Each structure stands twice: as C-alpha cells, then as structure tokens.
N, C-alpha and C positions, 0 to 999 in steps of 0.2 A: 432513417436514425438522424437524429439532430446533432451530427458531428461538427456542425459549424457554430454551435452554441454549448458545446462540452470541453472542458479542459480538465486535463490529467496533473495531478499534484504528485510529485515523489519525493518523500521526504528521505534523503539519503544522505545526513548528517553524521550517522553513528559511525563509533569506530571501530566496530567489529571484535571488541576485546574477546569474546566467546570463540571466535572462530580462529584468533590468534595466529593472524598471517601479517601484522605488523603494517599494514595498510587499510582505509577505510573499507568495508567490505563492498560497497558498492563499486569500488574500481577492482575487484578481483576478476581475473581472466577464468573463462570457461571455454575453451576450444577456440580461443582467439577472440573471444567478445567478453568485455567486461558486464557484470551484473546489470548495471545500470544502463548499456545499451540494449540488451534483451529485454529488460522490462521497457523501455521505451519504443524499442520496436514492436514489441507485442501489443502496445497500448495506442501508438499513435495512429492506425486504422479508425479509431471510434471519436477521435478528437481533432479540434483545430488547434489547438495549443496545449504544451507540455511544459510546466514549470517545476526544476528540479531544485531542491534545497540542499546545498552541497557542504561539506564540513568547512567551517571556516578555514582559509589558507589553501582550499584545493580548487577553489572557484574555477581558476584558469584552466585547471587539468580535465575539468568536465567541459567547459567551454571548448576546449581543443578537442577533445573526444566528439563534440556534437557537430561542431566545423565542418565535420568530413563526412558526417551521417547523411543519409538520403532518406529522410522521413517526410512523410506527407503533414505532418503536424511542426508547427512553428515550436522551437525549444527556446526557454528563457533559463538561464542559471541563477539564482539568488542565493544569499548566505542563509546556512541553515541555522537554529538556535542551539541553546543546551539540553533542550527536550524535543521529542517529537512534536508536540504540542505546537511548541515554539517556531517549528521548523515548518510546519502546515500554516501558519499563522502569519509568517514571512511570504510564505507562496500564495497565500490567497491575496495579499495585499498587492500581487504582480498580475493578477488575472485581468484581463480585458473586460470592460463595461458589457460587452456582449454574451459573456457566458452566463448560461442558464443551470448547467448541470456541472457539477464538480466530481470528477473520480479521483479517489486517493488510493495510491497503490506503494506497496513496500519494494523497493530494489532487491530486497532479499528474496521475495516470491518472483523471482526473473521469469520462471518458465510458466506463469500463469498465461492459459490461453486467449486469444483474442476474444473467442467466442463467450468466455465468462464474462467479460467486460461488456459485451453486447447484451447479455442477458439483464446485467444489472441497470443498464441504460434503459432497456425496454420497460423495466419496472418503474422507473423515473418518470418516461413518457405515458405511463397508463395511470401516473397519480401519485406513486408512492414519494415520499420526502427523504427516505434514508432506506439504503437496501446494501446488504452485506451476504456475501456467499458463506456457507458454513457447511462442515462436513458432521457426520454423526460420530459421537463419542464411544468408541468400542471398550475401553478401559474403564474399570473400576476406578471411581474418583474418592478419595478420601479428603475431608476438611480436616485440617491439623493444626492444633495450639502451636505457641511459640517454643513449647517443650517437646515438641516432636510427639505428641498425643493425639490419637482420632478424636475428633468431635463429634462428626457424623458422615454418613455416606450418602451424599444425594444422588437422586433417581436421575440415571445417565441418560434416561429416555426423554428428558426435557433437557439435557445438556448439547450444545454444539460446539464444535472448534471453530472459530472465526476466523476466515481469510480476509486478504485483499484481494482484488480491488473494489472498493468500497464507493458506493456512490450518494450522492446528495444532492438535492436543489441549492442552490447559491445562497438563498436566504436562510436556509437551516444550518448549513455547515458554517456561514458567517457569524450568525447568532450564537453559535455552540462556542466558536473559538474568542468572538467576543466577552467570554465571561471571563478568560484566564485562567481556567480551569486545565488540569492537565489528566491526561489518561494514554493509555497502552494502544488504543484505538479510537478513532473518530466518532464511532458508533455509539461509545459509552457517553461522549459529550453532549452528543445530539438528543440521547435517550435523557439526561438530567435535564432537557428542557420540557420533557414531556412529548416527545414527537416520537411517534410509533417506528420501530425500524423493523424493513421486513427482512426474512431470512429467505435466502433461495439455495438450492444445492450449491455446494462448493466443486474444487476440481483438485483430485490428488495431486496433477501438475502444479499447483499454486502451493506448494511445498515451502515453507521459510528456509533458507539457507542459513543456519545459526552455528551448526557443529561441524567437525571435518567428516562426519558420517552423511551429515548433509550435502557436502561440497562433492563428496564421492558419488554418492546419487547423482546429482548435477551433471559431473563429467560423465557417466555413463549414459544418463540421458541426452546428453548433448551429441555422444557418438551416433546413438541411433537414430536422431533425428535426422 
C-alpha cells in the first residue's frame, strides 16, 4: 500500500452543539482518549501525514495532544474554517507535495477501523479517483416539502448511507475544493466535476457520534474493545 504517498485530513473544527457537551466534539473523551486521538490512531497506519483542521482558538489544545502521541504518521494542526469545506481546503494547502492519495475522515467517526481505510486506498491504487464507504439504507425514506408533507418515496434499494473515511486522488479533491463550493461531504464536491465516485461496503463501527445516544454507544464499545 502507498503509505508514503497517502495523507489523511481530519476536519475537526465543528462545535458539536448537537452533542451538547460544551467543548468541540473532537475533544470529547471516551475511555481516556479523545475522539480526535482515536480517529488519528486508527488511520495513522495507512498514511505518512495527518493534517487536522482544529477549531479556531483550540489549535494549541490539539498540538498538545499530539505532541505526546506515538503515531507512525506525522501530525500537523491547521486552523479550521467556518464550514467543513473550508476546513478541508485549509488542510489541503498544508499537504506535502509528495501526496498522491488523500483520505478525508470525520473525527466523529472515531471508531472506523483501519481496514476500512485500507479498502478505500486499495480502490484508489486500482485506478479509482474517488471512493466512499456506505451502508445500505434499511428504513423507508420520505422526501418532504417545507410544510412537512411527503413529496415522494425513493426506492431504498438505490440509496446508501455514506460514511468516512473517503478517499481521493490529490488532483480530484484539489480541483473539487478549488471551486469554492460547499457540501456535507467531499464526494459531493468531486461528483460536481463529473468524476465517478466508487461506493464500497462501509462498517457499522464507522457510526457518526452526533447525539448522546451515539456517545453511549461509543462508551460501551470502548469498554468491549
């Protein structure tokens, strides 16, 4: 695997308001490790470099955490932006010139396993330019209007719940963010350029920690591991 040519970006500038803990979500501790530490530890085996976009004002908190961490990848902390896309763009600017593959991962999906990132990288090495893991949608989904009425019911067989880590060739993700557009995930920006996005099976462990119920799940998982 092309570890020396791979970099990980973790946009971690979110406030975590929905979690309601009063600190940036990435700094929430589960079994003595912050979410950002767990995310970095799980992805460091596949990369030479990790760039973390921290909330403005918390850069030194993040640098202090990783000054004591023993990771195989080199960690750099940059200032995040007002949006997720701006944070990723700031991190892209800090990547070394040798980077060929870029893996973008949410700190909130801190328990995503290393082998999921390895599968993403394997697809890039095989010639894909954009790769995302995803799970089948098991619930019926309704599209509703602004008044709360159902417009239609899409076929769930064609729907997927997309996760991170997402992987891209550097040229693809750089072009996507050069447009200045914003989206909730990077694959959407790449798709706007007409670049095909390959979907691979995701992992239940890549659950996004957004609510207190998610936090309880993560705490119970950490005890079992």
